[in-house]
Backbone as a ProteinNet text record, in pm:
[ID]
protein_1_A
[PRIMARY]
MPKQHLKRLAAPRTWPIKRKGIKYSVRPRPGAHPLEFGLPLGIALRDMLGKAQTTTEVKNLLNFTECKVDGKRRKDHRFIIGLMDVLQVGADNYRMIINTKSKLQLTEEKNPGQKPCAIKGKCIVKGKIQLNLHDGSNMLTDDKKYKVGDTLLLGLPKKEIKGHLPLKEGAFVYLTGGGHVGETGIIEHLSGNVIVVKTKKATFETHKRYAFIIMSEEL
[TERTIARY]
1774.8	1771.3	1747.7	1629.8	1608	1693.6	1740.7	1824.2	1795.8	1901.5	1877.2	1894.2	1952.3	1999.6	1926.8	1938.1	1850.8	1952.9	1989.5	2065.2	1973.1	2018	1960.8	1928.7	1978.7	1934.3	1819	1794.6	1696.4	1555.9	1586.6	1458.2	1350.8	1249.2	1106.6	1144.2	1086.8	1140.2	1056.7	972.8	868.1	977.9	1072.8	1153.3	1230.8	1211.4	1302	1460.1	1550.7	1669.1	1774.8	1875.2	1997.5	2013.3	2064.5	2060.9	2197.3	2306.6	2435.8	2502.9	2643	2728.4	2728	2624.3	2605.5	2542.4	2607.4	2546	2415.3	2417.2	2297.2	2219.3	2089.8	2005.9	1939.3	1860.7	1812.1	1684.6	1656.2	1545.2	1447	1315.4	1237.5	1170.6	1140.9	1087.7	971.5	925.4	775.4	705	585.1	477.8	369.9	287.4	160.1	147.3	259.2	261.4	355.8	308.6	422.3	545	629.1	746.6	726.1	622.5	599.6	556.4	471.7	397.6	443.2	574.6	615.6	773.7	826.7	968.3	1029.3	1118.6	1191.6	1201.7	1157.3	1138.4	1273.6	1398.4	1503.7	1540.1	1483.4	1500.6	1389	1288.3	1214.5	1269.6	1346.1	1384	1527.5	1608.7	1723.1	1705.8	1667	1689.7	1543.8	1436.9	1322.6	1330.6	1339.8	1309.9	1437.5	1558.1	1699.3	1722.2	1635.9	1660	1781.1	1839.8	1955.2	2073	2180.4	2289.9	2328.4	2310.6	2376.8	2257.4	2284.2	2186.7	2203.4	2344	2333.3	2311.7	2276.1	2208.6	2075.2	2020.6	1888.7	1846.8	1930	1899.2	1901.8	1979.7	1994.8	1871.5	1820.2	1691.5	1574.8	1568.3	1453.5	1447.8	1581.5	1590.9	1547.1	1599.3	1575.1	1467.2	1418.4	1313.7	1188.6	1066.5	952.8	886.4	927.2	879.9	756.4	652	518.8	474.8	441	371.6	233	129.1	-25.2	-12.2	41.9	-4.9	89.2	167	229.3	377.9	444.3	578.5	665.5	760.9	841.2	1000.2	1068.6	1198.6	1291	1234.5	1307	1311.6	1464.8	1478.3	1438.8	1396.9	1352.5	1192.2	1128.8	977	940.3	830.3	785.2	676.3	702.9	597.3	543.7	425.6	375.9	243.5	184.8	89.2	-16.7	-46.8	-144.5	-98	20.6	68.9	82.7	74.3	118.4	236.9	343.5	448.8	464.8	489.8	513.5	654.6	734.6	867	855.1	885.2	852.4	733	740.9	601.2	563.1	648.3	611.9	537.2	450.1	345.8	366	352.6	358.8	282.9	250.9	176.1	250.2	232.4	289.1	188.9	236.1	154.6	248.4	197.4	272.9	237.1	325.3	332	307.8	280.9	260.3	400.5	508.3	621.2	635	525.5	549.8	629.4	660.8	752.1	698.4	730.3	676.6	700.6	628.1	635.1	591.9	664.8	620	573	450.7	409.3	346.2	345.1	315.5	181.2	151.1	-11	-59.9	-182.2	-244.8	-339.4	-384.3	-457.3	-435	-313.2	-249	-335.1	-465.5	-534.3	-626.9	-609.1	-710.5	-643.2	-681.3	-614.5	-723	-722.8	-785.6	-755.6	-840.7	-780.6	-883.8	-845.1	-940.9	-964.8	-1081.2	-1114.9	-1098.7	-987.2	-935.7	-1010.2	-1091.1	-1143.6	-1254.5	-1333.1	-1433.4	-1432	-1475.9	-1505.9	-1581	-1625.2	-1704.4	-1633.7	-1614.5	-1527.6	-1608.7	-1661.1	-1736.8	-1862.3	-1952.2	-2048.3	-2046.3	-1937.3	-1904.2	-1836.4	-1861	-1774.6	-1660.1	-1586.4	-1437.8	-1409.8	-1336.5	-1286.5	-1148.2	-1089.3	-943.6	-882	-789.4	-763	-611.1	-622.7	-497.9	-345.4	-360.5	-244.4	-216.5	-296	-256.9	-361.7	-405.4	-488.6	-648.2	-726.3	-843.9	-938	-1066.4	-1160.6	-1305.8	-1352.4	-1481.3	-1581.9	-1709.7	-1836.1	-1941.9	-2061.6	-2190.5	-2271.8	-2194.3	-2253.5	-2232	-2326.7	-2334	-2303.9	-2305	-2294.5	-2168.2	-2026.7	-1922.7	-1891.9	-1843.7	-1798.3	-1671.4	-1631.4	-1490.1	-1463.7	-1353.5	-1343.5	-1384.3	-1441	-1487.5	-1353.9	-1368	-1263.9	-1336.5	-1268.2	-1284.5	-1211.1	-1260.9	-1169.4	-1130.2	-1031.6	-998.8	-940.6	-969.6	-897.4	-805.7	-691.9	-553.5	-546.2	-467.5	-401.2	-490.1	-605.4	-715.5	-771	-767	-825.3	-965.2	-1047.8	-1167.6	-1242.5	-1346.6	-1428.7	-1475.1	-1449.8	-1489.9	-1561.8	-1548.3	-1626.5	-1628.2	-1683.8	-1730.6	-1736.9	-1649.5	-1654.6	-1662	-1791.5	-1823.2	-1755.7	-1736.1	-1666.6	-1803.1	-1811.3	-1935.6	-1931.9	-2022.4	-2002.6	-1978.6	-1930.3	-1920.4	-1817.9	-1772.2	-1649.2	-1523.6	-1456.5	-1321.7	-1252.9	-1148.6	-1054.2	-918.6	-839.5	-678	-631.1	-551.3	-514.3	-367.5	-377.9	-231.4	-148.8	-203.2	-138.2	-189.6	-142.3	-152.6	-104.6	-134	-71.7	-103.5	-196.6	-222.6	-192.1	-111.2	-85.1	-27.8	-112.5	-64	-182.3	-264.5	-354.7	-466.4	-535.7	-696.1	-774	-912	-1003.8	-1140	-1225.7	-1421.8	-1447	-1485.3	-1531.2	-1659.6	-1665.2	-1791.6	-1845.6	-1785.1	-1867	-1814.3	-1899.3	-1834.6	-1894.3	-1825.3	-1873.9	-1799	-1835.1	-1753.1	-1617.6	-1499.9	-1375.7	-1311.4	-1385.6	-1352.7	-1418.5	-1328.8	-1396.5	-1344.5	-1424.7	-1401.6	-1384.5	-1254.2	-1224.8	-1193.9	-1233.3	-1212.7	-1133.6	-1039.2	-916.9	-941	-888.9	-871.5	-810.8	-720.9	-671.5	-731.2	-793.3	-825.7	-940.1	-1006	-1085.4	-1051.5	-1017.1	-991.6	-1047.6	-996.7	-1037.9	-928.3	-967.4	-840.4	-901.3	-828.1	-885.9	-929.3	-1049.6	-1085.5	-1008.3	-909.7	-847.1	-724.4	-709.5	-631.4	-716	-827.8	-900.4	-907.1	-858.2	-848.8	-949.5	-1067.2	-1167.5	-1109.1	-1101.8	-1060.4	-1165	-1142.2	-1249.5	-1272.3	-1150.2	-1139.3	-1031.6	-1017.4	-937.2	-793.3	-774.3	-620.5	-574.4	-461.4	-416.4	-277.4
1555.5	1524.3	1365.2	1352.3	1226.2	1157.6	1031.1	931.3	929.3	934.8	925.5	783.9	695.2	551.9	478.8	333.6	229.7	96.4	27.4	-102.4	-190.8	-253.8	-354.6	-472.3	-512	-610.7	-590.8	-446.6	-406.5	-374.2	-370.6	-312.2	-421.7	-373.6	-465.2	-572.6	-704.6	-814.3	-803.8	-730	-722.8	-613.1	-563.6	-511.6	-598.4	-589.1	-688.2	-649.4	-645.3	-597.7	-696.4	-679.6	-786.9	-742.1	-840.9	-798.9	-795.5	-867	-869.3	-799.4	-772.3	-699.1	-569	-489.4	-346.4	-341.4	-244.4	-245.4	-149.2	-50.4	60.3	59.3	111.1	127.6	253.6	321.5	439.4	449.1	544.9	518.3	645.4	586.9	686.6	785.6	900.4	1031.4	971.6	997.5	997.7	1035	946.3	982.7	886.4	866.7	803.9	659.2	586.4	450.3	418.4	304.3	234	178.7	148.5	92	-33.5	-113.6	-250.9	-245.2	-160.5	-152.4	-57.4	13.5	116.3	122.4	171.5	198.3	324.1	350.3	468.6	481.2	579	581.2	530.3	575.1	536.8	383.6	304.6	157.7	134.3	154.3	120.2	122.1	239.3	271.3	179.7	169.4	97.5	-55.3	-96.3	-216	-314.1	-238.2	-327.6	-312.3	-183.9	-172.7	-190.4	-138.5	-154	-42.1	68.7	204.1	296.4	245.6	317.1	202.3	246.3	151.9	189	324.1	387.8	490.5	528.3	635.2	795.1	812.2	917	913.5	817.2	778	803.2	744.8	769.7	881.2	989	1134	1215.7	1158.9	1233.1	1195	1064.8	1011.2	1082.1	1132.9	1203.6	1349.9	1373.1	1542	1546.2	1453.6	1464.5	1402.6	1296.2	1204.4	1232.9	1249.3	1278.2	1128.8	1130.8	1034	1065	998.1	1036.7	917.3	953.3	875	932.3	841.7	845.9	1001	1022.4	1116.9	1263.6	1266	1382.5	1342.8	1471.6	1446.4	1427.4	1362.1	1337.4	1334.4	1422.3	1444.9	1383.7	1358.3	1301.7	1149.7	1117.8	994.4	913.3	978.5	924.7	905.1	976.1	984.7	812.5	792.7	677.3	642.4	524.1	461.4	339	305.9	201.6	123.6	37.5	-27.8	34.4	-17.2	28.9	162.4	220.8	350.8	312.5	410.1	397.3	468.3	427	492.7	485.7	614.1	652	661.1	610.8	656.2	662.7	793	805.4	747.3	677.2	610.7	489	421.7	336.3	350.4	247.1	251.1	121.1	157.7	21.4	34	-55.2	-51.5	-139	-93.6	-138.4	-226.5	-355.6	-461.5	-549.5	-623.8	-740.5	-861.5	-957.4	-1063.5	-1211.2	-1311.5	-1436.9	-1479.7	-1386.2	-1430.2	-1329.5	-1253.5	-1121.3	-1001.6	-1000.2	-886.8	-798.4	-655.5	-557.1	-585.6	-559.5	-569.6	-488.3	-441.2	-360.9	-436	-411.6	-482.1	-387.4	-441.4	-325.2	-308.3	-164.2	-123.5	-70.8	-127.3	-71.5	41.7	70	157.7	242.2	341.1	420	532.2	569.5	680.7	654.9	522.6	514.9	432.9	445	395	333.9	198.8	159.6	178.8	231.4	258.3	201	131.6	59.1	168.3	164.1	251	186.4	257.4	175.7	269.7	363.2	406.3	531.3	574.1	685.3	756.6	902.2	975.6	1102	1189.5	1291.3	1406.9	1501.2	1610.6	1736.4	1832.7	1961	1884.1	1799.6	1776.1	1649.4	1644.9	1563.6	1435.5	1315.4	1175	1204.6	1172	1183.6	1019.4	994.8	844.8	858.9	766.3	755.9	622.3	661.5	559.9	471.9	387.7	291.7	362.3	463.4	495.5	665.7	669.9	783.4	905.8	892.1	1023.7	1015.5	1126.7	1108.8	1229.5	1178	1262.7	1280.1	1388.3	1413.1	1378.9	1338.9	1289.7	1299.1	1327.7	1325.8	1200.1	1109.7	984.1	880.3	785.8	711.8	593.5	550.1	402.6	362.4	413.6	393.7	343.3	208.6	128.9	109	92.4	63	-107.3	-100.7	-235.6	-235.7	-121.4	-109.8	-55.1	-31	-2.8	122.1	225.1	303.2	334.9	349.1	368.3	512.7	564.2	699.4	737.1	866.6	903.5	979.9	976	1033.1	1135.4	1240.3	1263.9	1337.5	1368.2	1459	1378.5	1216.5	1143.8	1159.8	1182.9	1184.3	1040.1	1022.9	910.3	847.7	767.8	713.8	566.1	495	382.8	338.2	242.3	190.5	50.6	-28.8	-171.2	-212.4	-251.8	-276.2	-414.6	-435.3	-565.3	-639.3	-744.9	-838.9	-952.7	-1053.1	-1196.7	-1176.7	-1255.3	-1258.3	-1161.9	-1063.4	-978.1	-1034.1	-991.2	-1029.5	-975.4	-1019.9	-979.4	-1015.8	-926.4	-940.5	-932	-1024.3	-1042.1	-977.6	-881.1	-817.6	-845.8	-958.7	-1019.4	-1155.8	-1220.5	-1350.9	-1443.4	-1566.8	-1677.7	-1700.6	-1654	-1617.9	-1502.5	-1412.2	-1279.7	-1301.8	-1202.9	-1191.9	-1256.1	-1352	-1409.3	-1359.1	-1398.2	-1336.8	-1423.3	-1399	-1494.3	-1437.9	-1516.4	-1475.5	-1466.4	-1396.8	-1393.3	-1497.7	-1590.6	-1686.1	-1662.1	-1601.8	-1589.1	-1469.4	-1394.5	-1294.9	-1292.4	-1316.9	-1306.7	-1241.3	-1135.6	-1050.3	-1025.9	-1045.2	-1022.9	-1156.5	-1241.9	-1347.7	-1356.1	-1393.8	-1404.9	-1551.6	-1593.6	-1742.6	-1681	-1748.5	-1708.9	-1816.7	-1813.8	-1959.1	-1889.9	-1959.1	-1938.2	-2047.6	-2036.7	-2132.7	-2283.6	-2262.4	-2373.9	-2442.8	-2374.9	-2377.5	-2269.7	-2306.6	-2234.7	-2227.7	-2112.4	-2100.4	-1964.9	-1986.4	-1847.5	-1764.3	-1614.7	-1533.1	-1434.5	-1341.4	-1193.4	-1110.1	-1029	-940.2	-811.4	-774.1	-682.4	-686.2	-809.7	-846	-818.5	-795.8	-811.4	-669	-676.4	-566.2	-584.3	-531.1	-523.7	-490.2	-569.6	-536.5	-556.4	-540.1	-561	-696.4	-757.2	-879.1	-976.3	-1097	-1177.7	-1167.5	-1101.1	-1066.2	-930.4	-920.7	-779.8	-759.7
1602.5	1454.8	1417	1334.3	1319.3	1247.7	1275.8	1185.6	1046.8	967.8	831	777.9	854.3	826.7	903.2	862.8	924.1	929	1031.6	976.2	926.4	826.9	732.5	830.6	909.6	1006	1057.1	1100.1	1191.1	1104.2	970.9	897.4	891.8	877.9	847	748.5	786.2	700.8	580.8	574.7	443	337.3	384.6	272.1	200.1	72.4	-21	-45.7	67	63.7	93.7	78.6	108.9	268.3	340.9	489.8	511.6	442.8	464.8	380.4	404.5	313.4	305.4	345.7	355.2	511.3	576.5	721	696	632.4	671.6	557.8	554.8	455.5	456.8	376.4	381.5	484	586.2	663.5	604.2	546.2	507.4	598.2	566.7	621.6	710	819.7	859.8	767.9	725.4	633.1	658.1	542.8	523.1	599.7	582.1	574.3	704.8	780.7	870.9	814.7	873.9	815.2	761.5	835.8	795.5	654.7	604.1	489.1	389.8	410.6	324.5	328.6	245.1	247	155.7	151.2	107.2	-75	-121.8	-268.8	-332.1	-269.2	-324	-327	-226.6	-235.9	-336.4	-357	-485.9	-595.3	-620.2	-761.4	-769.6	-684.8	-692.4	-660.6	-535.7	-505.8	-589.9	-607.8	-640.1	-800.6	-860.6	-974.9	-1078.8	-1005.1	-1080.8	-1177.1	-1140	-1216.6	-1188.4	-1072.7	-1055.3	-978.1	-945.1	-901.5	-754.1	-734.9	-618.1	-582.6	-438.9	-402.6	-496.3	-528.6	-606.8	-719.2	-807.6	-923.7	-895.7	-793.3	-749.8	-744.3	-667	-655.3	-792.2	-889.8	-1016.6	-1107.7	-1058.2	-1169.5	-1102.4	-1001.8	-913.9	-974.8	-981.2	-1029.8	-1199	-1252.3	-1408.9	-1479.7	-1415.3	-1459.1	-1398.9	-1447.2	-1369.6	-1294.2	-1144.4	-1064.5	-970.5	-1002.4	-907.8	-847.3	-715.3	-618.7	-621.6	-650.5	-658.3	-722.5	-833.5	-937.7	-892.9	-779	-746.1	-756	-835.4	-816.9	-720.7	-695.5	-574.2	-605.5	-543.3	-559.2	-449.8	-348.1	-221.6	-233.2	-216.6	-220.5	-80.6	20.2	152.9	144.8	84.3	65.3	89.6	177.1	213.1	102.1	18.9	-54.2	-1.9	9.3	68.4	-10.7	70.9	20	-53.5	-169.4	-288.3	-349.2	-319.4	-402.4	-524.6	-602.9	-761.7	-777.4	-824.8	-859.7	-1015	-1072.7	-1206.8	-1243	-1318	-1350	-1497.7	-1547.5	-1693.1	-1740.8	-1811	-1891.1	-1822.3	-1720.6	-1642.7	-1517.4	-1508.1	-1382.8	-1294.6	-1176.7	-1100.9	-949.2	-913.3	-767.4	-660.9	-559.2	-455.7	-365	-361.9	-298.3	-194.2	-140.3	-41.8	-99.9	-137.1	-187.7	-86.2	-138	-49.4	16.9	-10.8	83.2	181.8	207.1	312.8	283.9	133.5	99.9	26.7	13.7	-49.9	-194.3	-278.7	-417.7	-523	-626.9	-707.9	-848.9	-878.1	-1000.2	-1091.5	-1225.5	-1327.6	-1324.6	-1338.4	-1319.6	-1440.8	-1464.5	-1618.7	-1565	-1461.8	-1426.3	-1313	-1359.2	-1249	-1185.5	-1247.9	-1223.8	-1111.3	-1052.7	-963.1	-833.9	-725.4	-604.8	-493.9	-483.6	-361.9	-220.7	-126.6	3.3	106.6	193.3	293.1	391.6	459.2	579.8	696.2	769.9	889.8	1023.6	996.9	1116.4	1073.8	1162	1125.8	1256.4	1235.3	1358.3	1337.2	1414.3	1384.6	1399.8	1280.8	1314.8	1245.7	1321.7	1305.6	1221.8	1256.8	1226.4	1086.5	1049.4	917.3	988	912.3	895.8	853.3	921.1	903	879.1	738.8	703.6	702.9	786.4	805.9	724.9	619.1	535.3	561.7	494.6	545.6	507.2	425.8	362.2	451.4	573	648	611.9	491.3	455.7	521	489.5	557.2	482.1	478.5	394.2	486	456.6	497.8	407.6	478.4	404	467.8	427	494.4	466.2	368.5	367.6	467.8	508.6	621	569.2	449.4	395.3	407.6	429.1	440.4	569.1	582.4	703.2	714	841.3	854.5	785.8	716.9	658.2	509.1	457.2	325	253.1	108	40.7	-51.3	-72.7	-153.2	-268.7	-417.9	-522.7	-522.5	-523.5	-536.3	-661.9	-739.5	-852.4	-814.3	-876.9	-863.4	-964.4	-898.7	-780.9	-693.3	-743.5	-624.8	-498.7	-522.4	-451	-420.5	-527.4	-512.5	-526.4	-464	-462.3	-593.9	-637.4	-775.1	-759.5	-645.7	-635.2	-474.7	-444.5	-313.8	-301.9	-235.1	-230.7	-91.2	-38.6	89.2	145.1	250.4	319.4	352.6	265.6	274.8	251.8	254.9	213.7	46.1	-28.5	-159.3	-219.5	-138.8	-175	-211.8	-311.3	-343.4	-241.7	-186.7	-99.2	-105.8	-51.7	-68.8	51.3	104.7	235.6	278	377	385.5	501.3	568.7	688	725.6	795	861.2	777.1	799.5	740.9	584	538.5	401.7	334.3	370.9	300.9	181.8	100.3	-33.1	-123.6	-55.2	-129	-163.7	-232.2	-291.3	-341.6	-263.5	-276.7	-258.3	-216.6	-188.1	-48.1	18.4	153.8	162.2	203.8	190.5	363.7	441.4	566.2	637.6	699.4	786.6	915.8	1039.6	1177.1	1280.1	1347.2	1396.2	1341.3	1423.7	1355.1	1283.9	1245.8	1181.1	1026.9	905.7	785.8	730.6	663.5	603.3	450.7	406.9	291.4	195.4	67.9	-21.2	-130.4	-152.2	-276.1	-375.1	-446.8	-563.2	-509.9	-396.6	-338.7	-208.7	-137.2	3.6	62.7	177.1	244.6	382.4	439.7	568.1	632.1	761.8	861.3	861.6	881.4	913.3	986.2	1018.6	1111.3	972.4	1021.4	935.1	926.2	1020	981.5	882.1	827.4	711.8	594.5	583.3	474.3	389.2	277.5	193	83.2	66.5	-49.8	-190.3	-304	-420.6	-531.8	-660.1	-746.2	-820.3	-803.6	-856.2	-794.4	-830	-745.2	-786.3	-884.8	-964.3	-897.2	-842.1	-822.8	-859.5
[MASK]
+++++++++++++++++++++++++++++++++++++++++++++++++++++++++++++++++++++++++++++++++++++++++++++++++++++++++++++++++++++++++++++++++++++++++++++++++++++++++++++++++++++++++++++++++++++++++++++++++++++++++++++++++++++++++++

């Protein structure tokens, strides 16, 4: 039987939780996101948003208040919520990002009906092109224009394609790792696995795998 708890000292450093005073934290169920970029819904509600004080209160909240992740009702406090997911609690909407301190953070979201998903891989399945997205989901298409590293704008909750943001020079980018994690800027140059990004403060090189193409510099 999978363990339901995780020692706080062993939890990913991206989790914005206290490390001392309490020995254990909730372990999320296996799901779409790796632990580095996802955490349990219960922690999001209790530790990040302050919607509850205890796990019992979290469970009551999930049972009696409409809580949705990417437009779908969720009642499991161990459900994993991760990078770019949209969390709706009653009338409030939030998006999960990773900030410049390498911590997962929920920010208020004005467009909860749309989710950007980075294409992390492609393969052929029964004559169709399968796009493997950063949140563990995948979709089939006949369109060959979608490339690894591009971003798809998906409508929620059905996740139909509403837009396409290619990885190219001049694109706005949000960095999900490396020394400039959480920063946004413009891709000035792209060569192999290296991109040159210009932000408001500096210009630097970083690995292409950290690039997440977005619609504007603000996230």
